[in-house]
FIDREN-43437 format. One line per 5 residues: number of its first residue (from 1); for each residue x, y, z negated of C-alpha. Coordinates in pm, whole numbers, padded with zeros to 5 digits. Example, Ala and Ser with C-alpha at 12.3 -4.5 7.8 and 13.67 -1.06 7.14 Angstrom:
BEGIN
1) 01230/-00450/-00780; 01367/-00106/-00714
END
This chain:
BEGIN
1) 15035/08993/-14596; 15092/09312/-14786; 14996/09676/-14657; 15229/09805/-14358; 15501/10042/-14487
6) 15473/10401/-14429; 15680/10629/-14253; 15848/10868/-14525; 15769/11230/-14495; 15964/11498/-14680
11) 15978/11883/-14732; 16301/11946/-14557; 16253/12265/-14409; 16551/12479/-14430; 16387/12777/-14240
16) 16442/13134/-14351; 16136/13323/-14499; 16085/13643/-14681; 15786/13746/-14934; 15627/14070/-15029
21) 15470/14082/-15360; 15205/14356/-15454; 15124/14460/-15813; 14993/14757/-15964; 15160/15090/-16059
26) 15184/15115/-16446; 14967/15401/-16426; 14738/15251/-16189; 14785/15523/-15928; 14826/15412/-15558
31) 15017/15688/-15483; 15246/15907/-15704; 15287/16265/-15679; 15509/16450/-15444; 15833/16226/-15392
36) 15796/16040/-15715; 15855/15670/-15753; 15559/15485/-15870; 15523/15434/-16266; 15695/15117/-16370
41) 15939/15123/-16084; 16267/15086/-16314; 16095/14810/-16543; 16024/14611/-16214; 16368/14636/-16072
46) 16535/14542/-16398; 16279/14230/-16425; 16356/14127/-16074; 16743/14197/-16112; 16742/13952/-16425
51) 16542/13669/-16295; 16610/13652/-15936; 17015/13736/-16020; 17051/13927/-15686; 17095/14271/-15608
56) 16765/14485/-15624; 16719/14871/-15506; 16432/15120/-15551; 16356/15276/-15243; 16077/15516/-15108
61) 15806/15426/-14833; 15956/15225/-14558; 15911/14923/-14339; 16167/14677/-14493; 16353/14483/-14229
66) 16674/14277/-14275; 16821/14372/-14627; 17024/14182/-14845; 16890/14290/-15175; 16554/14274/-15316
71) 16363/14596/-15255; 16103/14741/-15507; 15903/15024/-15323; 15587/15224/-15313; 15269/15060/-15174
76) 14972/15279/-15094; 14739/14979/-15102; 14804/14884/-15498; 15083/15102/-15612; 15421/14867/-15583
81) 15568/14623/-15330; 15859/14375/-15399; 16006/14237/-15077; 16284/13951/-15117; 16581/13936/-14855
86) 16604/13666/-14632; 16543/13322/-14857; 16596/12989/-14705; 16470/12616/-14826; 16437/12501/-15183
91) 16686/12753/-15341; 16487/13053/-15185; 16183/12910/-15294; 16302/12873/-15679; 16426/13184/-15669
96) 16063/13324/-15571; 15937/13108/-15849; 16174/13260/-16101; 16075/13615/-16015; 15686/13546/-15994
101) 15738/13336/-16351; 15855/13655/-16504; 15605/13881/-16363; 15331/13622/-16534; 15500/13633/-16871
106) 15535/14016/-16870; 15190/14188/-16984; 15314/14536/-16805; 15280/14350/-16452; 14895/14341/-16339
111) 14723/14274/-15994; 14390/14311/-15889; 14205/14257/-15579; 14398/14526/-15381; 14680/14307/-15426
116) 14834/14031/-15230; 15108/13790/-15071; 15271/13839/-14769; 15508/13574/-14623; 15725/13622/-14311
121) 15858/13294/-14161; 16144/13299/-13905; 16110/13100/-13606; 16411/13234/-13427; 16496/12879/-13370
126) 16182/12799/-13162; 16125/12808/-12798; 15835/13048/-12698; 15627/12740/-12633; 15687/12631/-12990
131) 15584/12954/-13155; 15272/12963/-12940; 15196/12603/-13057; 15224/12697/-13443; 14996/12976/-13380
136) 14756/12771/-13190; 14723/12521/-13480; 14703/12789/-13751; 14395/12894/-13544; 14266/12563/-13541
141) 14341/12518/-13918; 14266/12852/-14007; 13940/12798/-14142; 14051/12545/-14415; 14347/12786/-14498
146) 14104/13049/-14585; 13906/12790/-14763; 14202/12813/-15004; 14169/13139/-15118; 13873/13348/-15337
151) 13556/13488/-15132; 13739/13859/-15196; 14041/13732/-14948; 13791/13585/-14690; 13601/13927/-14654
156) 13927/14127/-14670; 13984/14350/-14346; 14369/14320/-14417; 14382/13937/-14354; 14082/13898/-14092
161) 13981/13541/-14000; 14086/13507/-13606; 13827/13242/-13542; 13552/13521/-13639; 13674/13735/-13358
166) 13670/13751/-12995; 14010/13705/-12987; 14003/13366/-12792; 13720/13195/-12606; 13677/12822/-12700
171) 13709/12706/-12364; 13980/12954/-12262; 14326/12877/-12115; 14610/13083/-12255; 14986/13059/-12173
176) 15241/13039/-12482; 15307/13418/-12409; 14912/13499/-12411; 14887/13346/-12725; 15194/13516/-12897
181) 15085/13858/-12781; 14702/13839/-12837; 14804/13730/-13215; 15046/14014/-13215; 14803/14307/-13125
186) 14669/14343/-13491; 14884/14346/-13782; 14569/14241/-14015; 14509/13889/-13890; 14549/13582/-14147
191) 14866/13515/-13941; 15024/13761/-13690; 15311/13775/-13455; 15360/14156/-13436; 15724/14145/-13517
196) 15784/13860/-13280; 15561/14049/-12991; 15729/14381/-13030; 16089/14247/-13046; 16141/14352/-13387
201) 16225/14004/-13572; 16157/13642/-13475; 15909/13599/-13729; 15562/13539/-13814; 15363/13670/-14105
206) 15098/13481/-14327; 14890/13727/-14530; 14607/13532/-14684; 14697/13470/-15054; 14543/13664/-15312
211) 14702/13903/-15565; 14736/13595/-15839; 15001/13455/-15616; 15215/13750/-15757; 15172/13611/-16113
216) 15138/13245/-16085; 15464/13073/-15981; 15314/12762/-15943; 15045/12883/-15674; 15351/13084/-15505
221) 15572/12749/-15481; 15324/12526/-15322; 15206/12795/-15096; 15555/12857/-14973; 15622/12487/-14937
226) 15303/12443/-14743; 15324/12716/-14511; 15661/12597/-14405; 15576/12249/-14377; 15326/12374/-14166
231) 15536/12550/-13927; 15780/12212/-13918; 15510/12001/-13842; 15303/12175/-13577; 15621/12303/-13408
236) 15694/11952/-13307; 15320/11855/-13203; 15230/11855/-12864; 15020/12177/-12772; 14637/12155/-12774
241) 14466/11968/-12478; 14245/12187/-12245; 13893/12233/-12385; 13703/11905/-12376; 13336/11915/-12537
246) 13314/11717/-12844; 13723/11692/-12887; 13801/11899/-13200; 14160/11853/-13116; 14123/12006/-12778
251) 14166/12410/-12719; 14162/12632/-13004; 13851/12478/-13175; 13827/12466/-13546; 13947/12154/-13714
256) 13764/12041/-14023; 13922/11885/-14356; 14046/11542/-14215; 14204/11645/-13923; 14373/11962/-14109
261) 14516/11682/-14321; 14661/11472/-14023; 14822/11778/-13873; 14999/11834/-14232; 15070/11458/-14247
266) 14860/11457/-14569; 14605/11222/-14465; 14555/10916/-14674; 14750/10615/-14563; 14929/10827/-14303
271) 15267/10882/-14465; 15456/10780/-14761; 15499/11136/-14901; 15771/11260/-15097; 15706/11370/-15476
276) 15754/11752/-15366; 15476/11702/-15080; 15245/11475/-15285; 15252/11780/-15541; 15153/12036/-15286
281) 14918/11784/-15112; 14739/11736/-15446; 14768/12137/-15511; 14591/12203/-15184; 14312/11969/-15258
286) 14251/12136/-15591; 14223/12458/-15436; 13989/12350/-15172; 13769/12213/-15479; 13779/12550/-15623
291) 13698/12764/-15358; 13527/12577/-15090; 13180/12620/-15137; 12932/12344/-15115; 12602/12429/-14910
296) 12307/12192/-14959; 12146/12331/-14657; 12413/12264/-14436; 12561/12594/-14414; 12866/12678/-14204
301) 13129/12498/-14422; 12914/12176/-14493; 13102/11931/-14265; 13446/12087/-14411; 13294/12012/-14757
306) 13180/11629/-14724; 13514/11572/-14549; 13675/11713/-14871; 13485/11477/-15056; 13542/11184/-14856
311) 13927/11257/-14846; 13935/11260/-15210; 13729/10935/-15233; 13965/10774/-15014; 14296/10880/-15217
316) 14098/10754/-15552; 14115/10422/-15376; 14460/10447/-15387; 14474/10531/-15744; 14518/10919/-15667
321) 14286/11146/-15868; 14299/11506/-15790; 14219/11697/-16103; 14191/12075/-16048; 14299/12149/-16408
326) 14594/11947/-16389; 14708/12004/-16022; 14645/12422/-16048; 14786/12480/-16376; 15013/12160/-16491
331) 15081/12160/-16869; 15460/12140/-16824; 15469/12450/-16573; 15866/12442/-16596; 15909/12099/-16520
336) 15628/12120/-16214; 15847/12444/-16105; 16207/12342/-16150; 16222/11963/-16167; 16482/11844/-15876
341) 16275/11530/-15857; 15974/11777/-15709; 16233/11971/-15482; 16142/11802/-15168
END
């Protein structure tokens, strides 16, 4: 008998999201003098308008909320911030890719370690328990998500690793509201529910991707698809069980590579993935290969690294070889970004 047929898993999220892209002002000043706009504002406005093909406004310092336009405004941490209007599904991801693609091609657009990408994801359609579930599984998967980024982001006070704080006890018992409120206390966690907690917007915010995400359209495509897919998957999972010694899936204990891949539906032999999700799974594994540091003396990430190697070996047995060069920087970038066969 042949191998059993696997259930198909496709990227089908139509959830609204918004992105904030941080870039340097053209004169490298974080704060312009007086009421002046950062140098380069007009250039960036025109660049976004021509590539998003939507309205763009230049505004002063503000907390941008619901808007029907792209907004280019000062940012005191780096110089300039570009905020998208609410986007949705593949069409929204494509628009963001087009803007970031244009940034990549323009030598005037620069980023450094002060820049990053923030993504707000709407969860208004979810119950309070489902929102808490998304957050709980983020806490459990957080170390692997942080393994996707360079060391400068792991040490950044603006995207703190919740699992390294005293926010949650490993054997604690928390109601859905407890979880939402705790993660809403501080804006600068890797994920926060500040807007949801305060009643401003029914969103969660994810803050970990480095400034290169503002100039790498392939990175931003796969990151957006990954975290939107994460929300869809975890909102439907049962909540973590009460703490049980030795059971990583209980409570808010950290998960290592194999279990995180299972949460996402990416584990070898788990699902028949669509071409789009296959692209994102391979990108994710390539990022882990790039940024997860092996520790021969069995340091804190040794198990996650060993499980990464085992996952790659299992995929290789299925004929899938994850090459970091190919899966982080595809030769035909336009095809990898915009081919309709890779939408879902």
